[in-house]
Structure formats: structure tokens, C-alpha cells
N, C-alpha and C positions, 0 to 999 in steps of 0.2 A: 504494500500500500504506500501511498505518497506520504512523505514526511512533511509536516507543516509546523511552523513555529514562528514566533515574532522575534523582536529584538531581544538581545541578551540582557540579563540582569547584571552580570559582571561582578567584580569585587574590588574593594579598595585596598590599598597597601600603605603601610607606614614606613617612611624613609627615615633611617637613622644615619646621621653624619658622624663618622668616626675619624679620629686623628690619625695621621700617618704613623705606621708601625714599622719596626725593623723586621728583617727577615726572621722567621722562626728558626730556632737553633737546631731543632731535630724533628722534621716531619716524620710521619709514620714509616716504619721500615718496609712496609709493603710497597712503597712507591720507589724503591731504589732502582737506579739505572746501573747496569753493569759498568764497572769502572773503566773497562777497556774502550768503551765508546767515546768518552770524553775525559781523558786522564788529567786535564788541567784543573778543572773545578771539582770540588767535593760533591758527592751525590746529593747531599742535603741542600746545597746551594742551588744546584740545577733544579731540584724539585721545587724549591721556594720560588725561583724565577718563573718556572712554567706555570705554577699555580696562579700567578698574577696576570698571566696573559689572557687576552680575549679569546673567545671560542674560534673566531675566524683564523687567528694565527695558529692556534693549536691544531686545527684541522690541516693546515698546510704543513706543519712540522711533523705530522705523522709520516711524511715521506723522507725525513732526514735519515732514519735508520730503523731497523727492526726493533731495537730496544726502545726507541722513542714511540714507535707505533704501539708496542705492547704496553708501555707505561700510560700513554694518553688514553688508550682504549680500556684500561683496567677499571673495574668497578670502584676500586679504592681511590684512584685518582679522580674519577668523575665525582665521587662523593665529596672529596676534599675540595675540589674546584668549585662545586656548587655551594658548599658551606662558606667558603671564602668570599665568593661574589654575592651571595644572598645577603650577607651582613654588611655590604658596602654599597656605594652608589653606582652600581652597574646595571640597574634595572632600566627597562625600556618600555615605551608605550606603543602598543599595537592598535592602529585605528582601522576601522572599516568605513567605507563610504562608497559613493558611486559617481561615475563619470557617465553622463547620459543615463543609461538604464542598467549598466553592468557594475556589479559590486567589485571592489578591489581592496586589498589590504596593504598598509604601509607601516613604517616604524621610524621612531627617532628616540634619542636619549631622553629618559625621564628626568634626569638630574638637571638638565639645562632649563627645563620648564619650572621645576620646583624651586630652583635657586634664582629664578628670574634673570637668567643670563642673556636673554634674547632682547636686543635693543629695539627691534621692530615688532609689529603685531602679526607677523607671518612666520610660522614655523615650517621649515622644510622637512618633509618626510621622504624617506628613501624607499626604493623598491625592495621587494623581498624575492629571494630565489625560489619562488613557488608559484605555480600556475593555479589560479583559483578554479576549482572543479565545477563551479556552477555560476550562473548569472546572479543568483541571490544566495547569500550565505548568512549564517548567524555565528558569532563568537560565543561559544558556550561557556568557556572559562579557561584558566591557565593554572598550572601547578608545576613547580620545579623546572620551569623552562619549556614544558610541553603545553600546547594549546589545542583545545578540542574545537573543531569546526563542524557545524551542521550545514551541509551543502544541499539541504532540501532533498529533491528527488535523486541527487547524485550520491547520497549517503552521508555517513559520518566519517570524519577523519581526525586522527591524532597527528600533530605536526610540531616539529621543533624548528622555529623560525631561525635560530642561530646556526644550525647545521644544514637547514634546507630539506631534511628528511621528513617524510610523511608516511602514514599508514592508513589504509582504508579499513574500517571495521566491517565485520560480516553483518549481513542483514539479520534481523530478528523476525522470524515468521510469526506474525500475529494476525488474528481475525478480529475485526471490529464487530461487535454485536449488531445484528440487523435492526434491532429495535432502537438503536441510538439515534437521537435527533441530530446530533452533531458530535464531532470528535476533533481533537488536536493533540499534538505531541510536544512535550517540553523535555529539556535535558539538563543534566548537571554533570560536572567533571571534577575529580579531586584525587588526591593521593592517600592511599591507605597505608599509613606508616607501620601498623602492626604486622601486616602481611607483605610489606614491601611491594605494593601493587598500585597501578593506576586504574581507576574505575570510572565508567560512564553510567549514569543512571538515566533511564528513559521512563517517563510517566505518560501513559496514554490516558487522556481525560475524555470521558464520554458522558453524555447526558440523555436521559429519557425525554426530558423537557428542559430546554435551555433556560426557561424562565423560573425554574424551581431548583434552588441550590441543593436541596436534599436529594435530588435525583442524580446528582453527579457521582461518578465512579472513577477511581484512579487505579489503573493496572500498572504495577511497578516492576521494572526489569533492570538488572545490573549486568554490565559487561566488565569482565576482568581481562586486563591486558596480559597478565601472567598466564592465565588459562586460555586466552584467546577464544572465549565463549561467553554466551549470554546465560543468565539465570533468572527465573521468574521468582519474585518475592511474594506475589499475591495481589489481590485487589482490595480496595478500601472504599467504603461507601460515604457519600455525603460531602458537600463542599465544592469550592471552586478555586482553582489556581489560575491566576492571570496568564493568558497565552503568551504574553511578551516577557515573562519572568523566567530566566534560567536559574538553576540552583546556585546558592551562595555557600561556599565551603569554608568551614571553620571547625577546629577541634575534631577533625576526622568525620564530620557530618556535613551533609548537603541540606540546605534549608530553602523552603518556599513559603510565601505567605498563603494561608488557606482561609478563604472566606466561607463561613458557615451561616446558618440561619441565626441572625441576631448577634453574631460576634465574629472576631477575627483571631486566628491562631497561627501557629507555624507548624508545618509538617516537615519531618526530618527523616533522612535515610542515613543510618550509621554505616559507614563504609566497611570498617573491619568486621562487624558482626552481620552486616547485610540485613538489618532489621529496620522496620518502619515505626515511627511514633509521632506524637504531637506534643508541642510545647505551648505554654500559656503566654499571653500578652497582657499588658495593663489595659485599662479601659481607654479605648481610643475613639469613643463615640463622637467627640468634638471634631474629628477629622473626617474628611470625605474620601481621602485617598492616602494609601500607605504603601511604601516599597521597602523591601528588606535589603540590607547591605552590611558592610563591615566598616567600622569607624574606630581608628586607633587600636586595632586588635580585638575589638568587641563586636558582637552581633548588635546591629542597630536597625531601627525603623525610621524611615524618612516620611514625615507626616505633613500633609497639607490640609489647611482648614477648609471647611465646607462653605463658609460665608465670606472668605477674604482670600486674596492672593498676594499678601504682603510678605510672607516668609514661610520657610519650611523648618519644622522642628525636628531635631535629631534626638531620638531616644536610644539609649544603649542598655544592654543587659550586663551589669557590672560583674555578676557572678553567673557564669554560664550554666544554663539549665534551671536557674532559680527565678521563678516568676516575680517574686517580691523585690528582686534587685533591679528591675527596670527603672530608669530615671532619665529625665530630660536634661541634656547637657549643653545644647547649643541651638540657636535659631539662626538660620541662614536667610538673610533678607533676599527679596526678589528685586532684581534690577528693574528700574522703571521702564526700560525699553522692552521687557519680556512680558508678553500678554499672559501666557499660561505656563509658568516655569515647571519643569519636571526634572529634578536633579538626579544624576547618577554619580556616586562617589568613585573616584579612581585612586586617590592617594592623599595621605596626610603627612605633614612634616612636623618635626619637633618645634619649629618656630611658628606653628599654628597657621600654616598655609594649607589650603585644601584645593586639590585639582579635581574638577568635576566636569561632567557633560550636561549641558542644558539644550536638549534638542540637537540642532546642528552646530552648536557652539562649544568650543573647548575653553574652559574658564578657570582662572586661578583666583581663588577667594582668600583674602587675608583676614583671618578672624580677629586679629589685633586691632586693626584700624577700620575694618568693614569695607575695604576697597575690593574692586573687581578688576581683573585684566582679562580681556577676551583675545583669543588667538585665532587667526585665520590659518587655514591649512594650505601649504604650498607643496607641490609634488616635484621632486627633483627630476630634471631632464624630461619635462612634460610640457606640451604646448596647451594642455587643457586645464591648467591650474584653476582658473576661475569657474570651471564647470564642476569641480569636485565638491560633493556635499557629504559632510561627516554624519554618520548615523550611529556609530558605536565605537567602543574602545575597551581595551583591557591592559593591565600591566603584567609584564613577564620579566623573568630574569634570564640573562644569557647563560646557557648551560650546555654541557655535553651529553646530557641524559639521552640514552638510546631508546629507540622504539623496539629493540630486541629484548626479549625476556631475560636473557643471560646477563644483560648489563643494566639491570634495575639498580636504582640508587636508594639506599636506606639511610635515613638521618641517624 
């Protein structure tokens, strides 16, 4: 059957700026290079240098020697490289937009945006070494440098933008009940640290009557990259998940806002145990619209009032899984030029800057002084810059993580 989905929910990331550090004195012994290959420098110095290099350079350096190929391809080195770069300012922003009617994906450094290093209001985004498999795509999410793409009728893909490698997932053979008035499919993607596995969750939402929330049903399935197979978790009755919301990953769980008769909750899929449950929310009756996201490492709800369009309130769950720990921590004002703002958080920094998407706009909000800076998107080596329209984005870290099971990375 055809895959249908709206725009992704994405997730936000917290950037931590760390001071310059000296080379580590003794990296793990598993990363040693045979001394005969480079006799001038000690092995630990070579390892320390290589760990600091970007993925593009390391991919080239695999051709230097067999020992370097073995080192750079080893699970231990991939793990160490990911850990080093995740904790530093080497994250990038992946944007999706369209030129005319065809979707395309581009990327640029996240750090230059968060540090406000761009003197103009145009950010140049570079091409990626990957051909988009469909005219319309959805960025489902990212984890450890891997990105999940829903290419609609072309299928699901896992992709490492840093290495250019991609993998198409096998189809899941499902039958939509004939009595269903309508159906749609939503996805989530995340890393299962317990089982050292990357998993995609597919939820098929069906309705007997689209006007009655209690008639909704959710058939939940999980794909394991380690096992290269799908597993059915079961079906769950009642409620409505917005078609445009992809799963938000935190603490090994994928989360979606679930609207039921008279109240709003969160449905979760625990990736290690592959189980389904629901979590409570505070009373949000004063708001007409709410989206789920991540704010400074905590699960959050972005809430807009039903009778005014002046600001969006940010509620966070201070203690994960504890309903009583929800509290409002921030109100993001709506710029006077935006008629109906709908924010999606991408990243927060220690100096209270928030990178977000508002419709086709990429915006940096400074919570200290309440100022906004909007960026236009420019495409490198393209004559169609002015025709590009931003529609979604996510943050990812450059990594060597492989799509092959034998090179999984465990934190």
C-alpha cells in the first residue's frame, strides 16, 4: 500500500561549547595502529589526531594503508569518533525544501548559525552526495549521524549524510481494514542503546469514523536494523495522532502527542523492550494546539493559545515519566510579521539562543533580549536560489556509523 505522511516533527538539540583540550594521553588500546606503518609518531598520537578529523577526511584516509582502513572501519574507532564529535561543535543542520515541485535536501554547519557568525541574512547550504529517491520526502529523524527518510511510495531509507551511504528498508506487508474510513502512516526513528540497534517505528492510524476520536486505531510495527526485519507490536484503540507529527526520541523512547476524547496525552514506544504505553500531560485546556519536542534535554510541549496569537508557551517534563513534574519554563513571542506562527525547535545553546523553524523561515531567537534573526536559504552552485522554499529540518552529527550490522556503535 502507499505510504502517506506529513511533515516531520523532528527534535531539538542542545549545543555545549567546550574549551580547547590537549590530546588525550592514552586512547583505548583497541585503536592501535601497527607501529611498522608509521614509525615516526607514537600510536596514541596518531589515534588522537585521527579522532579529531572530519568524516570526509577519514573516508579518504582509508586508502592510505590496510592498517588505517582497519582502524577507521573498526567499531571501537567509530564509537570513539562519535563520542568525541557529539560532545563538541561538529553538528550540522539538514534542511528539506523544494525547488519548483521537487523536494531536495541540503546541509550546513550548525555552529555558525548558533554563534551568529553569519554577517548576512542568507545562509549557504551545500549539496549532499545522495540522490533523493522521491519527489516528496519526509525527514523522520536522526540518531548518531544516521537519518531516516520517508520517501513516500518509494519506501523508507536509512542514510548517513556524512559518508553518503544509504539503505532501503524492506516493505512491511500490511492490510488496511476494509471498514476504515481513512488511514495514514507516521514514523519514528531512534537508537536502542540497550541492544545496540537502530529502530524505525511505523504506526498505521485508521478510523471507522474520522469525526469520532474513539474510533481511531493504531497498529504499531518496529523495524530492527540489526535483525533487518519488521515486528508487529499490536494494535491500540482510541485517539488521534496528528498526521504531520513524527516520533520524538528521548531516553530510548519515541513519543507522539495523542488526542483522546476530552484530553491530550503522549503515546510512547520503548525501543529496547518494544512495548507501547501512554504518559500523562498537565491540563492544557487553555491551548488550542500543542506539539511535542525536546527542549534543553527534556521532553516538552509547545502550546499555542486558542484566543490569541501573541506567543507560544514551552512546557517541559522536569523528571521524565512523572506527570506532576510538568512546568512552564518559557514563552516565545510571535513576531508581528507572522500571521499564524507554528514553531519547531531545532537547537538550544547555553547562552539561551534557540534555533527554530516557523513555516518556511529559519529563525534564531535570543531568549535574553527577545530578539529574532531570520535567515534566508541560499543553495551553493545553484541558479534557482530564490525558488527554494524551506519546509523542514533536523540536526545531525557527523559520524562514521555504518549501515552494516557488524559495525553498530554502542555508547
